[in-house]
C-alpha positions in Angstrom: 26.7 17.2 -47.4 28.2 14.5 -49.3 31.9 13.6 -49.2 31.9 13.9 -53.0 30.1 16.7 -53.5 29.2 19.8 -51.9 26.7 20.9 -53.7 23.5 22.4 -52.0 20.2 23.8 -52.8 19.0 27.6 -52.2 16.7 26.5 -49.3 19.5 25.0 -47.6 21.5 28.0 -47.0 22.1 29.6 -43.9 23.4 33.3 -43.2 26.8 33.3 -42.5 27.7 30.1 -44.7 30.9 30.3 -47.1 29.8 29.3 -50.7 31.1 29.0 -54.2 30.3 28.3 -57.5 32.6 26.5 -60.5 33.6 28.4 -63.6 34.6 27.6 -66.9 34.3 23.7 -66.6 35.5 23.4 -63.0 39.0 25.4 -63.7 38.2 28.2 -61.0 35.5 28.7 -58.5 34.4 31.8 -57.0 33.8 32.3 -53.3 31.9 34.9 -51.1 29.7 34.8 -48.1 26.2 34.4 -48.0 24.7 36.9 -45.8 21.0 36.1 -45.9 17.9 37.7 -47.9 19.5 36.3 -51.4 22.6 38.5 -50.7 26.3 37.5 -51.0 29.4 39.6 -50.1 32.5 38.6 -52.2 35.8 39.8 -53.5 36.6 40.0 -57.1 39.1 41.8 -59.5 37.8 44.8 -60.6 38.3 47.1 -63.8 41.7 48.6 -63.8 42.5 47.5 -60.2 44.6 44.3 -60.9 47.9 43.1 -63.0 47.2 42.3 -66.6 47.4 38.4 -65.8 44.7 38.8 -63.0 42.6 40.4 -65.4 43.0 38.2 -68.1 42.2 34.9 -66.0 39.4 36.6 -64.3 37.8 37.6 -68.2 38.8 33.9 -69.6 37.5 32.3 -66.6 34.1 34.3 -66.4 35.2 35.2 -62.8 32.9 37.2 -60.7 33.4 40.2 -62.3 30.1 41.7 -61.3 27.3 42.7 -63.7 26.7 46.2 -64.5 23.0 45.6 -64.7 20.9 43.6 -62.3 17.3 42.5 -63.4 16.5 41.3 -59.7 13.8 44.1 -58.5 13.8 42.7 -55.1 17.3 43.4 -54.4 18.3 47.0 -55.3 21.6 47.1 -54.1 23.0 44.4 -55.9 26.4 45.6 -57.2 27.2 47.8 -54.3 30.9 48.6 -53.9 32.8 51.3 -52.1 35.9 51.9 -54.6 37.0 48.4 -53.7 36.9 44.6 -55.1 34.5 43.6 -52.1 30.9 43.6 -53.9 27.3 43.0 -52.3 25.4 40.9 -55.0 22.0 39.0 -55.2 22.6 35.4 -54.9 21.6 35.1 -58.9 24.7 37.4 -60.1 26.9 35.6 -57.9 26.0 32.4 -59.6 25.5 33.3 -62.9 24.9 30.1 -64.7 27.0 27.9 -62.3 25.8 25.5 -59.3 25.9 26.4 -55.7 28.6 24.8 -53.6 28.8 25.2 -49.6 32.6 25.3 -48.3 33.2 23.1 -45.5 34.5 23.8 -41.8 36.1 21.9 -39.2 36.9 18.6 -41.5 39.3 15.9 -40.3 43.0 16.0 -42.1 42.0 12.8 -44.0 39.0 14.2 -45.4 40.9 17.3 -46.5 43.4 15.3 -48.1 41.0 12.7 -49.9 38.9 15.6 -51.6 39.3 14.9 -55.5 40.0 18.7 -55.5 41.5 21.5 -53.0 39.7 24.7 -52.1 36.4 22.9 -50.9 37.2 22.3 -47.0 39.6 23.1 -44.2 40.2 22.0 -40.9 39.8 25.3 -39.4 36.7 25.9 -37.3 34.2 28.6 -38.1 33.2 31.5 -36.2 29.6 32.1 -35.2 27.5 33.2 -38.4 26.9 36.8 -36.8 30.9 37.2 -36.4 31.1 35.9 -40.2 28.8 38.5 -41.4 29.9 41.3 -39.4 33.5 40.9 -40.7 31.9 40.4 -44.5 29.8 43.6 -44.0 33.0 45.4 -42.6 35.0 44.6 -45.5 32.4 45.4 -48.1 32.7 49.1 -46.4 36.1 48.8 -45.7 37.8 46.9 -48.4 40.3 43.7 -48.4 43.2 45.5 -50.3 44.0 44.7 -53.9 42.8 41.5 -55.5 45.7 39.4 -56.2 44.8 35.8 -58.3 47.7 34.1 -56.4 47.8 35.6 -53.0 44.6 37.6 -52.0 41.7 36.2 -53.6 38.1 35.6 -53.2 38.5 32.0 -51.5 41.1 34.0 -49.1 38.5 36.9 -48.4 35.7 34.2 -47.6 38.2 32.2 -44.9 38.9 35.5 -43.3 35.3 36.4 -42.8 34.7 32.7 -41.6 37.7 32.4 -39.3 39.4 36.0 -38.9 42.5 34.2 -40.6 44.4 34.7 -43.6 47.4 33.0 -44.8 51.1 34.7 -45.0 51.2 33.6 -49.0 55.6 33.9 -48.6 55.6 31.4 -45.9 53.0 29.1 -47.1 55.1 28.8 -50.1 57.9 28.1 -48.4 56.6 25.8 -46.3 55.1 23.8 -48.9 58.3 23.4 -51.0 60.4 22.2 -47.5 57.5 19.7 -47.1 56.9 19.0 -50.7 60.5 17.9 -51.2 60.4 15.4 -48.4 57.2 14.1 -49.4 58.4 13.1 -53.2 60.5 10.3 -52.3 57.8 8.9 -49.8 55.4 8.8 -52.4 57.6 6.8 -54.3 58.4 4.1 -51.8 55.0 3.7 -50.7 53.4 3.0 -54.2 56.4 2.1 -56.1 53.9 1.0 -59.2 53.1 4.3 -59.4 55.4 6.3 -62.2 58.0 8.4 -60.5 57.1 11.6 -61.9 53.3 11.1 -61.3 54.1 9.8 -57.5 56.0 13.4 -57.3 53.4 15.3 -58.3 50.8 13.9 -56.2 53.1 13.9 -53.2 53.8 17.5 -53.7 50.3 18.2 -54.2 48.7 16.6 -51.1 51.5 17.7 -48.7 51.0 21.5 -50.2 47.1 21.2 -49.8 47.8 20.3 -46.0 50.6 22.9 -45.5 48.8 25.6 -47.0 45.4 24.7 -45.3 44.3 27.8 -42.9 43.4 25.4 -39.8 47.0 24.0 -39.8 49.1 27.4 -40.3 50.0 29.0 -37.1 51.5 32.3 -38.3 48.1 33.2 -39.7 46.7 35.6 -36.8 50.2 37.5 -36.4 50.2 38.1 -40.0 47.1 39.5 -40.4 47.6 42.0 -37.7 50.6 43.5 -40.0 49.1 42.7 -43.2 45.8 44.8 -42.2 47.6 48.2 -41.7 48.8 47.7 -45.2 45.5 46.4 -46.7 43.6 49.2 -45.0 41.1 46.8 -43.5 39.8 46.2 -40.1 40.5 43.3 -37.6 37.4 41.7 -36.5 
């Protein structure tokens, strides 16, 4: 797997992999868990289940609003869901016209920060494949709560399946803001040739990426126990 690209071939996939595909010219990535048999379990916005902003974004970016008809006769249960945003899809429907990428786990902090884009790797370690698949299938039947574009989305779902952790969005924002403000001046001092506005933006982006990484946060497991009661989902 390359440093700049995490693209993989279908033949390289293993059950329990966290996969994603880019949509709308790399504006948005849709994430899911490959459970084997050319099937993916993923969390997505559903008709009438989200606020207008989330729904509009999903439509405009061709997010994984599942197709009503699957042409893959080998997977008759493609599109299965139980009145929630967690779907079982065939790999073809999940990808649409996009390419296949694999999310990386257990990466060093420097690699996390050096990636051109966030949302492609984490410092957190993945649990064993059988645990990942069990969580994904549990969520398929029990749900993962209401989809939220910013605070409970497809990437959060896939990370939960892989690690058992989710991020408290309020605390993540607060930590990122505190650390980000401190990084602004530091970024400008370390590289005075970079325009102030650009250095501030770079500092905030990098620190926010690190502060919000699921492998860095310490309250994620405790918060999950509280929120799962609200979401109506089971703990792994």
